[in-house]
N, C-alpha and C positions, 0 to 999 in steps of 0.2 A: 504494500499499500504505499502511496506517496506520503513523504513527510509535508510538514507545513509548507505551502507555496505561498509567498506574499503576493503574488500577482492575482491570487483568488480572493483576497481579503475583501474587496469591495462587493464581489458577487456574494460571498458568504453573508456579509452584513445585512443583505436585503432579505435574507431567508433564515430566520432562526431555526437551528438544527442541521442545516446544510453542512456545517462543519463536521458533523458526525459522519455523515455518508461520504465526505470526501477525504476523510482522515483514517487513521488507524482504528478508531472506534467502530467502523463499519462492520468489521469482522465479528464483533460482539452481537451487534444487531442481527446480522444474518444467521449467526449461530443460534441465537435465541429463537429466531423464526423458524428454523429448520427443523422439521418434525423427526428426522432420522438422527438420533442422538449417537449413532455409531460413526458418523461422518465427521471428519475434521476438515475445516475450511481454511484454506490457506492461499497465498499468493493471490489476494483480492486486488483487482485493479479497475478503476472507473473507466468505462469506454464511451459513456455518453451521458450528457447532462441536458435536460430540457427545463429551462428556468423562466418563470414569470415572477419577476421581482416582487417581493412581499405578498405573493399569492400562493404559488405552488412550485414544487420541483419534483421531476422524475429522474432517478439516476439508475443507470444500466451499469452493471459490474460483471466483469469476468472473474470467475471463481474456480480454483482447483480444488475438488473434493477428493479426500483420500479416506479409504476404509482400512488403512494400514496393510492392504494387499495390493490395490491398484488405485491409480489416480484418474479422475475424469474431469475434463473441462466443462463447466456449466455457466449459464447466464442467469443472473439474479437482477431483480428490480426493486428498488426502494422508493417510496413516495413521501412527500412532505406536503400537507395542505390538500391532499386529495381524498375526496370521500369514496372509500373503497367499498365494493359490494359486501354483503354478509358472507362469512366463510373465509375471508382473506385474513391472513395472519396480520396483526397489528402489534407492534413492539414499542415500548417506551425507551426512547433514547434521549437520556439527559432531560427528561421532561417533556419530550416531544413525540407525539403519536406518529409512528413511521409504518406504512403499510408495505408488506414484503411478499414477493412471490418469486418462484423460480420457473424460468421458461420451460415448457410452453404453457404453463398454467396461469395465463394473463386472465384475470377475471372480467376484463373489459372486452376480450376477444375469445368467447366460449368455443369458437369453432377451430381455434388453433391447436388445442390439445388433440382434436379428432383427426387432424392430417398430419401431425408431427411425427408419429411413430410409424415404422414400416407397415405393421399389419393394419393398423387404423386407416392408414392413408389409402392402402389397396382397398379396404372395405368401402370407404366413403366414396372413393373415386369410381369404384365400380357401380355404386348406386347412382352416380351421376353420368354414367355411360361412357366412362373413360377406362380403356384397357390398361390397367396398371400392375399387372402380374409381374412379379420379381422387380418391382420399383425400388429405386433407391432415392432417398430423400436428401436434398442439399438446401440448408437454410440460407437464403440470399440476403434478406434485411428485415429488420425488426425495429419498429418503433412503438415502444411500450405504450399500451392503452389504445393505440390508434390503428396500427396495421402491420401485417407481417407478409413477407413473400417467400415461398418455398418453390424449388425446383424439383420436379418428379421425373425421373427418367427410367424407362423400361425398354425392352427390346422393340416394342412396337409404338412406343409414343414418348414425346417429351413434352410436358406441359409445365406451366407455372400457376401456382395456387395463391390467390390473394385472400387473405383473411382480414375482414374489417367488421364494421358494425353491420346489423341487419339492413339499416336503412341505406347505408353507403353501398352495400353489395348490390341492391337493386338499382342504384343510380349507375354503378359501374357497367352493369349488364345492359342497361338501357342506352347508354352512351355508345358502347361498342356496337349494339345493334343499329344505331342511327348512323354511325360512321362507316360501317363496314361496306355498303354499297359504293362509296366514293373513295375510300382510303385502304391502304394496306395495313389495317390494324389487326391484332390477333383475334381468332375466331374463338367465340366463347363455347367451350366444350361441354359446360355444366355449371350450375350454380345452385346455392342453397340460401334462401333468404333466412331461414330459421337459424342457420349457423354462421352467417356472414361469409360464405365461401363462394369464389368466383374462380373457375378453372379456365385458363387461357391457353390455347395452342401456341406452341413456341414458333417463332419466326426465324428462319435461318439468316445468317449474315453477320458481318462484324459491326459493331457500333462505330459511329463517326470518330469517336474517341480513339477506338482501337486502330481504325484505319489511318488517322493522322500519325498515331504513335509509331505505327509500323511502316510509315511512309508508303502505304498501299495506295491505289487509285480512289481518290475521294470523289463523291458526287460533286458536279458542278454547282455553284451557288445557285444558278437559274433554276436547277432542278428542285432545290430546297423551296424557293419561291413558288414554283409550281405546286408543290405539295401543301404549302400553307394557303395558296389560293383554293385548293380542293377542299380544305377545311371550311373555308368560307361559303362554299355552296350548300353545305349542310345546315339545316336549322336545328338548333338545340336551345330548348327552353332553360331557364334556370336563373340563378343569382349571377350577376356579371362577374367575370373574372377580374380582379384588380390589376392595374398596371403596376410595374415596379415602383413607380413614383408615388403611387397611392399608399404604399407601405414604407416609404423611405423614412418619414418621421418616426413610426414605430421602431424601426431597426436602429435608427440613430439614437433614439431615447435609451433603447436597451444597451447599446454599446457604451453610451455615456455612464450609464449605472455600473457595468462591470468593468469598465476600462477608463476611469476618470483621467488617467494620464493623457489620453488622447483626445481631451476636450477641445483643443485648438483646432485639430484636424476635423473633428466632427463638426464643429461649428462652421468651418469653411464649406464643408460639404452641404450643410443645412442650407447655407445662403446660396450656394452654386446650383443646387437642384430645383430651385424654384422655377416653375414653368407657368407663369400666369396667362400665357398665350396659348396654352394647351387645351384644345377643344374635345370635349367628351366624345368618344365613338366607340360604342360597345354593340354595334349591330351585326358583327361578323362572329361566326364560330371560330374559336382559336383552340389551340392544344392546351394552353393554360400553364404548362411547366416544362417548356421545352429546353433540353440541354443535349449535349453531345453524346450521351449514352442512351438516348432514346430514339435516335435515327439509326436505322440498319441499312447496310448496303453490301453490295458484292460487284467487284469489277467496275466500280465507278457509277453503278445504278442504285437507286434507292429501292430497297426491297421491303421495308417496313417501318412503321412508327409505333412506339409502345408507350405504356404508362399514360394513357389518355383519360385517366380518371377524373382530372380537373377541367376537361374540355367543357366549354360553354360560350355564352356570348361575351365578347370582349373586343378590345382595340387590336387591330392587326399589328401595331407596333410592338405589342407585349411579347409575342413569340419571338420576333426578330431580335428585340433587345436582349431577352433572356438568353438566346442561343449565343449571341455576340459576347455577352458578360461570361458565360461559363468557358468559352473558347479562349478569350483573352485572359481569363484568370488561369486557365491551364497553361497558356503560353508563358505566363510569368512564373508559374509554380514549377513547371518542367522545362527549363530552357534547353534541355538536351535534346528534346524533340523540336527540331528546326522547322517542321512543316506547320506548326500551329500559327505562327504569326503571319506568314503570307496568305494562309487560307482566311484568316480573320480579315485581313485587309480586302481581299477579294469579296468576301461575303459582305462586308459593310458597304462596298461600292455598289453591289447587287442591290441590297436592301435600300440603300438611300435613293435609289431610282424609283422607288414606290412609296416611300414615307418622308416626312420631314427629316433632313439629315441632322439638324440641331437637336430635335426632339429624340431621334434615335440614339445619338450619342449620351444625352442625359438619362434616358431611360436604361440604357445599358449601364451607365455609371450607378444609378439607383439600384439595379439589380446586383451589382458588384457590392454594394453596401449591404444588402441582403446576404450575400455570399460570405461577407466578412464576419457573420455571426457563427460560421461553421467551425473555425478552429477552437473557440471556446466550447461548442456543443460536444465535440469528441475529445476535448481536453488534449490537444496536442501538446508536447512537452514545452515548446515555445510558443503557446497560443497567442500571446500579447504580441509578439513580433510578427507573427503570421497574420494577425488581424490587422495590424498597422500597414503591412505590405499590401494587402487587398485594398484597404481604404486609400493608400497612396495611388494605386492603380486606378480607382474610382475618380480620384481628384484629377489625375492626368486626363482622363476622358472628358470630365467637366470642362478643363481648360481648353481642350481642343475642340469643344463643341462650336460649330460655325455659327456665329451670332445672326447671320443673315437667313439661316434656315433654308438655304438652297437645296433643291433635289439634285442628287448625282454628284 
């Protein structure tokens, strides 16, 4: 477990009890909650922190369990300020009520346990019409209380299983059904509203990030424009998808709380990201969360677009700005991959032919501010420096925004 880290003092001060979960005392909390008294918990490491200052915290931890014969790596979750369902272990940690569970027993995702084990997964997927005999399960991502993604592979099929709330599962299914006639989105192989499970057929191909990192043939920027325009031809009802600039103040406020040493830089961004001349345009259907790992391709052709769960009515500039922000951040984080930077330049030129170039740069900068919250969320060893680097990149894009707002 990490020792005291002074860079976390500001974040800890906003959430009483968080110091327990981020420090050595977390072992005692997890041990108390663990129902198997024969297990020793050791090598506890924080892998993810979701924090709403003064309201709630959800901390994910990697734990090595030992029964003195063998060791197993497990994932635990501990919460503060979260009202957990009945039956969830609640432990007192220095006077604070801490909810605790072990993956996959997330009380907010009851379907997760049903598809996490080999036999359970085969049974449930068979009920949904998927041939999963001899399937192996790979856990791809997990956001406690919110969602999990698993990959199941068998000799006859490869599918991805999303586990969410019941209401969210129905929305995901309907989005895929609406987009499928116009776009290469995954086919829904089965779903269960009761369990919050959606089963999606895998699409073959490399992600755009993989393609650029391996210097393979990437899709032409115009092909991505064409894909985004196909989104616009589909009508999806629902709450408008916010632009990056719509959430910039929220992200800047959060960063100001956890990283007060960056106050000057955050203030500059707050001033620079003002767009009083931006006109609302939420009449098109957009992806809603587009980045370089969600575009699949092969041999320069786009073969699929995935993770369309947030698709809905929005401003066409949003997807373009989000993709640029992710790629530009990757270019800065991974300079050894020299193909990122020229691709970003070409993509910007392509997109600027369709939307206001000044707004595009500023929206991309706003998206970078959102990405700057990532190093804290996963507690990178030098998270404060990584956060500042991303904010400096955002400031560069603000400074380079064309004040005339010309196209092209």
